[in-house]
N, C-alpha and C positions, 0 to 999 in steps of 0.2 A: 676446380672440380677434380676430384680424385677418380681414377679409373681402377676398378677392381681387377685383380689379376685373374687370368683364366685358370681353369682347373690344373693344367700342367704346371704353370708357374707356382701356384699355391702348393701343389703336391711336392714340387722340387724344394721350395722353401721349408716346408714341413719336414721333409726327409733330411735336409742339411742340418736343421735344428736338432733332430734326433741323433744324427751322426755326431754332432758336437757333444751332446750329452753323453753318448756312449764313450767317446774318446776321453772325456774328463773323468768318467767313473771307472774305466777299465783297470787302471793301476791301483785304485784305492778301495775298490769293493770286490770281494771274492766272487768267483764264478765267471761265467762267460756271457757276453752281451751280443745280441744279434738284432737285426731290424727286419720286420716283415710288413706286409700290408696292414696288419692289425696294430703295429706299434713295436715297442722295444720288448724283446724277450730276454729275461734274466734267468739263466740256468745256474743254480747253486750247486753244481756238481762237486763231488769230492775230488781234490787234486791228485789222489793216489788210490790204490786199491784195485778192485776188479775192473773198473772202467779203464784206468790207465794201462793196466797189464794187458787187457784185451786189445787196446789200441797198439801197444808195443808189439804184441805177438802177431797180429794181423799185418801190420806194416812190415815186419821182418820177413814173414812168410811170402808176402807179395813181392818184395824186392828180390827174393831168391829166384823167382820164376819170371820176372819181367825183364825186358831188354835194358841194358845199362843206361840208355838215354831217357828212360822213364823213371820217375820216383814215386814212392808212396809217402807223401810229405805230411808231416804233422806240424802244428804250430802256425805261426803267421807267415804270410799275410792272409787276410780274409778273402772271400770271393764277394764281388759287389756288382750289382747292376743299378747304377744311380738313376737312370730314367724310370725304372720300375720301383725304385725305393726299397731295394732288398739288399741286405748285408748279412751274409752267413759265414760261419766258421766251421767247416767240416772237421771231424776228428782226423780224417785222413783224406787227402786229395791225391788221386792218381793223375799225374800230369807230366808232360815233357819238361825236363829240366830247363830247356831254353824258354818255355812259356812262363817260367817263374822270374825271368829277368824284368821285373816291374818295379816302379818306385813306390806305388801304393798297393792297391788291391789287385787280385788276380781276376781277369775276365772269366766269368763262369763258363763261357762257351769254349774255353781252352781245356777244360777238365775232361778227362776220359771217364772218370768215375768219382763219386763222392761216397765216403763210407762213414757211417755214424755208429757209435756204441751208445745204446739207449741209457740215458741217465736215470737214476732211481728217482730223482726229485721232479723231473718233468718229462715223462715218456711221450706225451702227446706232441712235444716239440719235434721229436724224430719220426713218430708214426703218423702224424697228421700234418703238421705245418710244413715240414721239410718234404714230405711226400707230395705236397702241393707245390712248394716253391722250387724244388730242384728241376722238375720238367719245365716249369715256367722260365727258369734261367737257362734252359738248353743243356743241362748236364745229362748226358745220354744214359748213364748207369748210376743207380743209387742202391747201395748195399747197407742193410741194417743188421747189427748184431745186438741181441737183447739178453744181457746177463740176468735179468729178472726171471726169464723163462727158459733160457738155454736154447733159444730158437732165433731165427732171423729170416730175412728175405732179400732177394736181389730183384730190383725192378729195372726194366729197360723198355726200349721201343716207344719213344714219345709219339703220341698221336693227338690230334685235336679233338676236343669234346666241347659241349656247350658251356662248361664251367672253365674252359681254358685247357692248355696242354696237360696231358696226364700220361703216366706210364701204362702201356697196354699189357705188358707181360710181367707177371710176378711169380718167382720161384722161391718157395719157402724151403727152409732147411732146419735141421735139428743139430745142435752141437754134437760133434762126433762124426758127422758126415763131411765129405769133401764139398766145397762150395766153389762155383765158378763165377768169377767177377770179370766181365769182359772176356778176354782170351786166356785168362789165367785161373788155374784151379789150385786151391790151397786147402789144407786140412783145418778143421775146426776142433780137433782134439785138444784137450787141456786148456780150453778157454775158460777163465774163471766165471763163477756165478756170484751174484749178490747173496749174502747170508739170509 
């Protein structure tokens, strides 16, 4: 007689299967892969151009004003919450350098902020899915830069709602204004826009 796994076991097996698929495809298929409660997200972002230049300029501007023990990190590793079945890859992670001393993924609860530059190919991933997932993961600040419109938003103050944790405060900005992310204010001058 076989015993059916409970929901948690089934969800864990399902997540690990998706994680294996992502790892196998990551080096052979262009773009970025993430895992949400809905499944695998594939963002076919361009590897250069306005997206990458925005990431570079925001990272450099933040690192000029942050204490030396903090970094505005781009690249790997991902942030992952295995029990929730969520794997995300922020464009920039504001994190203590010591919290990056991990073998695999970063614990999302160690992030000070996650920063995303909206991709042209999948804007809902940043404006909808990550706006839902980042407070769920306990990331206290989420900043979005949108080269499509030359605008953005900084979200903070996680609070409970019937749909789960959400950000209570949203401060919108327009390119050209200064923006405050956590304790640090940077310029948004000369951030590129998509053609």
